[in-house]
C-alpha positions, 0 to 999 in steps of 0.5 A: 438714729439710735446714736442720736437718740442716745446722745439726746437722752444723755444730754438731757440727763446731764442737763437735769443733773446740772439743774438739780445741782444749780438749784441746790447751790442757789438755796440756803435755809430753804430760801433762794439766794439772790444777786443784785443787778443794776440797770439804767432807768430807761431799761428798768421802765421797759422791764416794768412795762413788760412785767405789766403786760405779762403779769409777772414780777421783775424777777420772774420776767427776767428769768423768762427772758434770760432763759429764752435767750440762753436757749436760743443761743445754745440752739445756735451754738449746737447748729454750728457744731453739726 
Protein backbone atom coordinates (compact mmCIF):
# COMPACT_ATOMS: atom_id res chain seq x y z
CA UNK A 1 0.00 0.00 0.00
CA UNK A 2 2.82 2.43 0.87
CA UNK A 3 4.52 1.79 -2.47
CA UNK A 4 1.24 2.53 -4.26
CA UNK A 5 0.83 5.85 -2.39
CA UNK A 6 4.46 6.73 -3.06
CA UNK A 7 4.04 6.06 -6.79
CA UNK A 8 0.83 8.12 -6.89
CA UNK A 9 2.54 11.05 -5.17
CA UNK A 10 5.57 10.75 -7.44
CA UNK A 11 3.35 10.62 -10.52
CA UNK A 12 1.42 13.68 -9.33
CA UNK A 13 4.63 15.67 -8.80
CA UNK A 14 5.95 14.72 -12.24
CA UNK A 15 2.64 15.61 -13.88
CA UNK A 16 2.55 18.95 -12.04
CA UNK A 17 6.11 19.71 -13.16
CA UNK A 18 5.20 18.85 -16.76
CA UNK A 19 2.11 21.08 -16.54
CA UNK A 20 4.22 23.96 -15.23
CA UNK A 21 6.75 23.47 -18.02
CA UNK A 22 3.99 23.25 -20.62
CA UNK A 23 2.51 26.50 -19.35
CA UNK A 24 5.89 28.20 -19.65
CA UNK A 25 6.38 26.87 -23.19
CA UNK A 26 2.94 28.04 -24.28
CA UNK A 27 3.29 31.67 -23.22
CA UNK A 28 5.19 34.46 -24.84
CA UNK A 29 5.28 37.97 -23.46
CA UNK A 30 2.44 37.05 -21.07
CA UNK A 31 0.16 35.93 -23.91
CA UNK A 32 -0.79 32.36 -24.63
CA UNK A 33 0.55 31.05 -27.94
CA UNK A 34 -2.19 29.67 -30.19
CA UNK A 35 -2.06 27.15 -33.03
CA UNK A 36 -4.61 27.22 -35.82
CA UNK A 37 -6.98 24.33 -36.31
CA UNK A 38 -9.34 23.77 -39.22
CA UNK A 39 -12.53 21.73 -39.04
CA UNK A 40 -15.25 21.05 -41.54
CA UNK A 41 -18.43 23.19 -41.32
CA UNK A 42 -20.56 20.40 -39.83
CA UNK A 43 -18.06 19.85 -37.00
CA UNK A 44 -17.82 23.61 -36.47
CA UNK A 45 -21.61 23.83 -36.14
CA UNK A 46 -21.62 20.97 -33.63
CA UNK A 47 -18.91 22.71 -31.61
CA UNK A 48 -20.87 25.97 -31.70
CA UNK A 49 -23.97 24.15 -30.45
CA UNK A 50 -22.02 22.64 -27.55
CA UNK A 51 -20.51 26.06 -26.75
CA UNK A 52 -23.96 27.62 -26.65
CA UNK A 53 -25.24 24.94 -24.28
CA UNK A 54 -22.18 25.10 -22.00
CA UNK A 55 -21.72 28.91 -22.19
CA UNK A 56 -18.07 28.56 -23.20
CA UNK A 57 -15.92 29.94 -25.97
CA UNK A 58 -14.82 27.55 -28.70
CA UNK A 59 -11.27 27.55 -27.35
CA UNK A 60 -12.40 26.80 -23.79
CA UNK A 61 -14.81 24.10 -24.96
CA UNK A 62 -12.14 22.40 -27.07
CA UNK A 63 -9.79 22.45 -24.07
CA UNK A 64 -12.44 20.79 -21.89
CA UNK A 65 -13.30 18.13 -24.47
CA UNK A 66 -9.66 17.33 -25.26
CA UNK A 67 -8.64 17.21 -21.59
CA UNK A 68 -11.54 14.87 -20.76
CA UNK A 69 -10.72 12.56 -23.66
CA UNK A 70 -7.02 12.57 -22.80
CA UNK A 71 -7.80 11.73 -19.17
CA UNK A 72 -10.12 8.91 -20.29
CA UNK A 73 -7.51 7.44 -22.64
CA UNK A 74 -4.75 7.70 -20.04
CA UNK A 75 -7.00 5.93 -17.53
CA UNK A 76 -7.59 3.10 -20.02
CA UNK A 77 -3.87 2.91 -20.69
CA UNK A 78 -3.04 2.71 -16.97
CA UNK A 79 -5.53 -0.13 -16.47
CA UNK A 80 -3.89 -2.10 -19.27
CA UNK A 81 -0.55 -1.98 -17.47
CA UNK A 82 -1.91 -3.41 -14.22
